[in-house]
Wavefront OBJ file of the C-alpha trace (Angstrom):
o trace
v 15.744 16.174 -13.797
v 19.107 16.392 -12.058
v 20.342 13.469 -9.991
v 23.297 12.583 -7.779
v 24.447 9.046 -6.930
v 26.217 7.822 -3.792
v 26.415 4.109 -4.616
v 23.396 3.188 -2.523
v 20.788 5.741 -3.497
v 19.880 8.403 -6.011
v 19.024 11.937 -4.913
v 16.952 13.839 -7.470
v 16.221 17.552 -7.445
v 12.749 18.056 -8.831
v 12.369 21.806 -8.638
v 14.223 22.667 -11.825
v 12.359 20.694 -14.492
v 10.539 23.352 -16.509
v 7.646 23.314 -14.019
v 6.892 19.700 -14.864
v 6.934 18.673 -11.187
v 3.990 20.910 -10.341
v 2.102 20.015 -13.520
v 2.653 16.291 -12.824
v 2.328 15.630 -16.536
v 1.015 17.283 -19.642
v -2.206 16.118 -21.245
v -1.925 16.590 -24.997
v -5.083 16.767 -27.128
v -3.227 14.986 -29.935
v -1.533 12.419 -27.677
v -1.327 8.797 -28.738
v -2.382 7.727 -25.222
v -0.178 4.682 -25.397
v 0.681 2.591 -22.354
v 4.358 2.083 -21.555
v 5.342 -0.733 -19.198
v 8.384 0.445 -17.229
v 10.579 -2.176 -15.563
v 13.310 -0.138 -13.881
v 14.462 0.250 -10.266
v 13.859 3.500 -8.413
v 16.365 6.007 -9.716
v 17.130 8.576 -12.370
v 16.295 6.199 -15.253
v 12.857 5.521 -13.804
v 12.165 9.249 -13.435
v 13.290 9.883 -17.022
v 10.923 7.140 -18.202
v 8.048 8.894 -16.402
v 8.935 12.231 -17.977
v 9.345 10.753 -21.443
v 5.946 9.053 -21.265
v 4.074 12.014 -19.839
v 5.692 14.521 -22.191
v 4.388 12.386 -25.069
v 0.918 12.116 -23.544
v 1.341 8.440 -22.727
v 0.679 6.528 -19.487
v 3.024 4.272 -17.534
v 2.572 0.771 -16.159
v 5.313 0.414 -13.509
v 6.601 -3.133 -13.034
v 8.993 -4.445 -10.409
v 12.389 -4.538 -12.081
v 13.147 -7.935 -10.524
v 9.771 -9.464 -11.381
v 10.159 -12.987 -12.830
v 9.811 -12.970 -16.600
v 6.723 -15.162 -16.558
v 4.955 -12.833 -14.114
v 5.844 -9.744 -16.140
v 4.611 -11.408 -19.310
v 1.322 -12.316 -17.620
v 0.727 -8.720 -16.502
v 1.565 -7.370 -19.941
v -0.731 -9.942 -21.585
v -3.590 -8.865 -19.309
v -3.054 -5.085 -19.391
v -1.877 -4.717 -23.011
v 0.900 -2.069 -22.993
v 2.404 -0.936 -26.298
v 6.062 -1.050 -25.257
v 8.271 -2.314 -22.434
v 10.984 0.011 -21.145
v 13.773 -1.706 -19.205
v 17.513 -1.452 -18.681
v 18.174 -2.704 -22.196
v 16.011 -0.119 -23.967
v 12.514 0.142 -25.403
v 10.860 -3.029 -26.702
v 7.668 -2.919 -28.845
v 4.894 -5.260 -27.750
v 2.037 -6.656 -29.801
v -1.599 -5.954 -29.085
v -1.253 -2.652 -27.220
v -4.521 -0.920 -26.287
v -4.716 2.864 -25.802
v -5.630 4.388 -22.453
v -8.286 7.063 -22.043
v -7.067 10.693 -22.290
v -5.785 12.023 -18.976
v -4.622 8.688 -17.581
v -1.132 9.011 -16.084
v -0.518 5.535 -14.704
v -1.927 2.039 -14.658
v -0.879 0.362 -11.425
v -1.299 -3.363 -10.901
v -2.881 -4.091 -7.528
v -0.930 -6.244 -5.116
v -3.396 -9.093 -5.326
v -3.427 -9.822 -1.569
v -6.919 -11.295 -1.798
v -7.396 -11.888 -5.529
v -5.921 -11.596 -9.004
v -4.138 -8.277 -9.725
v -6.078 -5.631 -11.629
v -4.843 -2.639 -13.605
v -5.944 0.500 -11.757
v -6.098 3.571 -14.007
v -5.025 6.750 -12.175
v -5.383 10.124 -13.862
v -3.026 13.090 -13.715
v -5.749 15.005 -11.893
v -6.217 12.308 -9.226
v -2.485 11.934 -8.570
v -2.059 15.712 -8.358
v -4.996 16.001 -5.950
v -3.536 13.269 -3.751
v -0.094 14.855 -3.659
v -1.439 18.348 -3.008
v -3.690 17.138 -0.180
v -0.763 15.374 1.499
v 1.461 18.441 1.159
v -1.255 20.624 2.682
v -2.067 18.232 5.530
v 1.573 17.844 6.581
v 2.667 21.404 5.850
v 5.404 20.391 3.404
v 7.345 22.612 0.996
v 10.435 22.701 -1.219
v 12.723 22.406 1.822
v 11.510 18.888 2.593
v 13.408 15.855 1.331
v 11.442 12.652 0.792
v 13.014 9.235 1.231
v 11.520 6.642 -1.144
v 12.282 3.114 0.040
v 9.025 1.514 -1.114
v 8.756 -0.194 -4.526
v 7.941 2.339 -7.255
v 5.967 -0.407 -8.998
v 3.364 0.042 -6.247
v 1.277 3.143 -5.704
v 2.854 3.776 -2.285
v 6.298 4.207 -3.824
v 5.133 6.019 -6.944
v 3.267 8.728 -5.026
v 6.335 9.461 -2.891
v 8.085 10.653 -6.054
v 5.077 12.700 -7.110
v 4.617 14.352 -3.722
v 8.227 15.488 -3.769
v 7.750 16.811 -7.284
v 4.618 18.753 -6.412
v 6.352 20.290 -3.410
v 9.357 21.204 -5.580
v 11.887 19.540 -3.287
v 14.195 16.555 -3.457
v 13.642 12.834 -3.203
v 16.201 10.207 -2.203
v 15.424 6.945 -3.972
v 16.466 3.488 -2.831
v 16.082 0.560 -5.190
v 15.213 -1.602 -2.172
v 14.685 -1.176 1.548
v 17.410 -1.855 4.068
v 17.931 -0.410 7.528
v 21.477 0.781 6.823
v 20.261 2.655 3.768
v 17.634 4.515 5.762
v 20.213 5.373 8.417
v 22.546 6.704 5.721
v 19.885 8.904 4.100
v 20.990 12.092 5.806
v 18.854 15.133 5.166
v 15.630 13.194 4.591
v 12.693 14.754 6.436
v 9.751 12.592 5.294
v 9.512 8.856 4.683
v 6.727 6.384 3.919
v 6.998 2.928 5.483
v 4.989 -0.230 6.033
v 4.810 -1.729 9.543
v 7.399 -4.434 8.802
v 9.946 -1.796 7.790
v 9.252 0.273 10.896
v 9.684 -2.817 13.071
v 13.078 -3.535 11.490
v 14.253 0.058 11.875
v 13.329 0.039 15.558
v 15.137 -3.279 16.045
v 18.224 -1.805 14.382
v 18.149 1.249 16.656
v 17.689 3.691 13.773
v 17.290 7.382 14.591
v 13.653 7.947 13.689
v 13.301 11.241 15.537
v 15.187 13.030 12.743
v 12.206 12.718 10.388
v 9.565 15.434 10.467
v 6.990 12.849 9.459
v 6.836 9.080 9.051
v 3.819 7.946 7.043
v 2.855 4.401 7.997
v 0.533 2.444 5.724
v 0.033 -0.757 3.778
v -1.449 -2.637 6.732
v -2.858 -1.899 10.172
v 0.080 -1.446 12.582
v 0.042 -3.370 15.881
v -0.558 -1.073 18.883
v 2.703 -2.170 20.502
v 4.621 -1.107 17.398
v 3.081 2.369 17.598
v 4.041 2.620 21.267
v 7.650 1.622 20.578
v 7.903 4.074 17.696
v 6.510 6.920 19.808
v 8.985 6.087 22.568
v 11.777 6.347 19.986
v 10.643 9.871 19.094
v 8.998 8.993 15.793
v 6.299 11.382 14.565
v 3.920 8.939 12.922
v 0.943 9.464 10.656
v -1.034 6.245 10.183
v -2.505 6.248 6.699
v -5.357 4.306 5.147
v -5.941 3.897 1.447
v -5.314 1.653 -1.500
v -4.212 1.749 -5.125
v -7.713 2.853 -6.150
v -7.397 6.026 -4.033
v -3.847 6.971 -5.140
v -2.555 5.481 -1.898
v -3.263 6.975 1.496
v -6.417 9.095 1.536
v -7.189 9.033 5.275
v -4.513 10.260 7.700
v -4.854 9.365 11.379
v -8.519 8.612 10.766
v -9.323 11.937 9.046
v -9.929 11.988 5.254
v -7.694 14.270 3.209
v -9.181 17.392 1.655
v -11.258 16.449 -1.384
v -11.909 12.912 -0.110
v -15.272 11.661 1.160
v -15.508 8.519 3.284
v -18.739 6.869 4.376
v -19.802 3.619 6.028
v -23.118 1.871 5.471
v -25.271 0.147 8.097
v -23.179 -3.024 7.810
v -19.888 -1.165 8.205
v -18.744 -1.333 4.580
v -16.363 1.548 3.833
v -16.891 3.495 0.612
v -14.810 6.355 -0.766
v -15.193 9.007 -3.437
v -13.616 12.300 -4.402
v -10.689 13.800 -6.234
v -8.218 10.968 -5.613
v -10.449 8.098 -6.754
v -9.308 5.961 -9.678
v -10.976 6.194 -13.079
v -11.530 2.531 -13.893
v -10.018 -0.932 -13.974
v -8.202 -1.314 -17.256
v -10.032 -3.437 -19.813
v -12.501 -4.582 -17.149
v -15.879 -2.890 -17.481
v -17.617 -5.457 -15.282
v -15.067 -5.070 -12.502
v -15.283 -1.295 -12.693
v -19.093 -1.336 -12.522
v -18.979 -3.640 -9.506
v -16.472 -1.425 -7.669
v -17.892 2.037 -8.434
v -21.549 2.737 -7.681
v -23.783 5.002 -9.720
v -23.170 7.903 -7.316
v -19.411 7.639 -7.676
v -18.672 5.766 -4.440
v -15.815 3.263 -4.601
v -16.666 0.150 -2.614
v -13.389 -0.507 -0.836
v -14.148 -3.987 0.466
v -13.046 -2.870 3.932
v -15.118 -2.771 7.103
v -15.032 -0.081 9.765
v -16.755 2.687 11.651
v -16.183 5.981 13.418
v -14.912 6.518 16.940
v -16.183 9.146 19.387
v -13.724 11.691 17.983
v -15.010 11.197 14.436
v -11.991 9.239 13.224
v -12.287 6.284 10.873
v -11.479 2.925 12.410
v -10.831 0.069 9.956
v -11.704 -3.305 11.439
v -11.002 -5.658 8.548
v -11.994 -6.807 5.099
v -15.514 -7.785 4.107
v -13.959 -10.787 2.351
v -12.149 -11.601 5.630
v -15.375 -12.761 7.233
v -15.029 -16.273 8.619
v -18.294 -18.172 9.078
v -17.781 -20.653 11.878
v -20.680 -22.550 13.393
v -23.097 -20.019 11.898
v -21.272 -17.062 13.498
v -19.711 -14.322 11.350
v -16.181 -13.502 12.564
v -14.153 -10.661 11.043
v -10.542 -11.825 10.841
v -9.133 -8.308 11.092
v -11.029 -7.610 14.300
v -9.670 -10.760 15.939
v -6.150 -9.988 14.697
v -6.348 -6.497 16.186
v -7.175 -7.957 19.612
v -4.468 -10.620 19.400
v -1.921 -7.963 18.424
v -2.328 -6.400 21.875
v -1.189 -9.602 23.651
v 2.313 -9.098 25.094
v 3.599 -12.397 23.692
v 2.563 -11.527 20.124
v 4.925 -9.612 17.831
v 2.929 -10.070 14.630
v -0.303 -11.866 13.872
v -2.685 -12.689 11.066
v -6.023 -14.464 11.267
v -7.461 -16.634 8.512
v -10.268 -19.123 8.076
v -9.687 -22.737 7.126
v -12.196 -25.364 6.084
v -13.521 -27.472 8.943
v -15.852 -30.462 8.617
v -17.757 -29.696 11.817
v -17.762 -25.884 11.936
v -17.639 -24.994 8.231
v -14.574 -22.864 8.921
v -12.306 -22.564 11.924
v -10.521 -19.435 13.121
v -6.746 -19.789 12.760
v -4.234 -17.407 14.366
v -0.795 -17.274 12.723
v 1.549 -15.715 15.276
v 5.136 -14.497 15.224
v 6.030 -14.609 18.948
v 7.555 -11.614 20.732
v 9.585 -13.951 22.958
v 8.283 -17.048 24.680
v 5.535 -18.362 22.387
v 1.994 -17.939 23.697
v -0.260 -20.945 24.177
v -3.469 -21.407 22.265
v -5.483 -21.346 25.499
v -3.888 -18.047 26.554
v -4.825 -16.470 23.256
v -8.347 -17.896 23.399
v -8.802 -16.377 26.847
v -7.381 -13.055 25.668
v -9.852 -12.848 22.796
v -12.731 -14.246 24.837
v -12.365 -11.433 27.373
v -12.704 -8.798 24.638
v -14.899 -10.357 21.941
v -17.541 -13.081 21.839
v -15.978 -16.428 22.694
v -16.951 -17.698 19.232
v -14.365 -15.281 17.802
v -11.484 -16.917 19.676
v -9.040 -18.905 17.514
v -9.413 -22.648 17.576
v -6.006 -23.175 15.993
v -2.617 -21.568 16.584
v 0.226 -21.572 14.074
v 3.632 -20.306 15.228
v 5.745 -18.735 12.479
v 9.105 -17.002 12.133
v 7.687 -14.464 9.676
v 4.396 -13.660 8.002
v 4.267 -13.960 4.195
v 4.277 -10.506 2.607
v 3.748 -9.147 -0.882
v 6.446 -6.853 -2.365
v 4.576 -3.748 -1.212
v 4.568 -4.907 2.399
v 0.967 -6.087 2.609
v 0.091 -9.455 4.054
v -0.149 -12.192 1.422
v -3.481 -13.613 2.544
v -3.726 -16.197 -0.185
v -0.333 -17.667 0.707
v -1.294 -17.613 4.374
v -4.570 -19.421 3.818
v -2.957 -21.974 1.506
v -0.048 -22.839 3.809
v -0.344 -25.763 6.195
v 2.435 -25.550 8.825
v 2.364 -27.450 12.138
v -0.275 -26.076 14.475
v -2.003 -26.447 17.833
v -5.775 -26.821 17.852
v -8.716 -27.488 20.124
l 1 2 3 4 5 6 7 8 9 10 11 12 13 14 15 16 17 18 19 20 21 22 23 24 25 26 27 28 29 30 31 32 33 34 35 36 37 38 39 40 41 42 43 44 45 46 47 48 49 50 51 52 53 54 55 56 57 58 59 60 61 62 63 64 65 66 67 68 69 70 71 72 73 74 75 76 77 78 79 80 81 82 83 84 85 86 87 88 89 90 91 92 93 94 95 96 97 98 99 100 101 102 103 104 105 106 107 108 109 110 111 112 113 114 115 116 117 118 119 120 121 122 123 124 125 126 127 128 129 130 131 132 133 134 135 136 137 138 139 140 141 142 143 144 145 146 147 148 149 150 151 152 153 154 155 156 157 158 159 160 161 162 163 164 165 166 167 168 169 170 171 172 173 174 175 176 177 178 179 180 181 182 183 184 185 186 187 188 189 190 191 192 193 194 195 196 197 198 199 200 201 202 203 204 205 206 207 208 209 210 211 212 213 214 215 216 217 218 219 220 221 222 223 224 225 226 227 228 229 230 231 232 233 234 235 236 237 238 239 240 241 242 243 244 245 246 247 248 249 250 251 252 253 254 255 256 257 258 259 260 261 262 263 264 265 266 267 268 269 270 271 272 273 274 275 276 277 278 279 280 281 282 283 284 285 286 287 288 289 290 291 292 293 294 295 296 297 298 299 300 301 302 303 304 305 306 307 308 309 310 311 312 313 314 315 316 317 318 319 320 321 322 323 324 325 326 327 328 329 330 331 332 333 334 335 336 337 338 339 340 341 342 343 344 345 346 347 348 349 350 351 352 353 354 355 356 357 358 359 360 361 362 363 364 365 366 367 368 369 370 371 372 373 374 375 376 377 378 379 380 381 382 383 384 385 386 387 388 389 390 391 392 393 394 395 396 397 398 399 400 401 402 403 404 405 406 407 408 409 410 411 412 413 414 415 416 417 418 419 420 421
């Protein structure tokens, strides 16, 4: 792996590494199948740690390099790696448990709606995901990926692997900032979450220079997509999760090798080449998530539009039961996001003595704050009136997890000043 530094980023050439980029990792019959926790920022040292682990037949557990010590210790205690690799070297850990042969990475889920789990991703699944993305977008060794997502999350990790499979270069940023993206000359492909795209547009960044901008992590507001298109951005809205090696549906169409289905109640299930193997050390959780026919139960709700594209409407665990009515928070949020006075919005349920739960809209205003009645009317004209929020919370920002997803637990637990009916 050759790398060049410019003070802000690391540019790595992946096409000259003894064919390792296209192999993604070697599976050794005599491998120890150890798990190595890697706590390093995106850069040459992180890439070397991947190569060292995979050349030895081990798997990696990427951790955020700035994760508080207590949080890192909790993850290691739960997922049982054999060693910790950080900026100070390699540190043996007690109680390590081997991974199954063929596992390349164990990625801790973001925990937006529950406790993080260790998702085991195989070499074969990661390779299938990267190859399907390369084929769908028509990428090759001339493309340069910009990685400004955390490599401790699947979205950042797969950026590195896609560049490797294509045989090109990847520019790695240890953290996202608008100036860094603007300075990343030569980059042709970038993966972002909606919050990052919003900040780049606000900063006046030249987005038209990218061949492709992959947008995932959360459903983007329609107004954000309009602004990006007006700025010349060529967007691909992706849907997926850690359990599917990141994005597995692009602009509503599953990638090659991926099957997506919805049942009569709208529950989305996924299977195919990019599906995860299991939750580490959690047989019960794995059995609950993967059916006997190999379908992964995503926990998301959705359906298909007239053009045959998948439309995700929310989470099955986002259902708010208010006055005996079932309200999907994501569906209400999608409607509120189209209101001109709303820049960002999330919808949660809160306990209510009379109704069981009440529908709460947490809104970052686009300018003059909207009133609760205006938002209730907006929703009531598009959905059943029972879906309209009965409480409005105005916020400066929405709480996010490091990977850019909404921190739903923090949102539901917070109790800022609000307006209610």
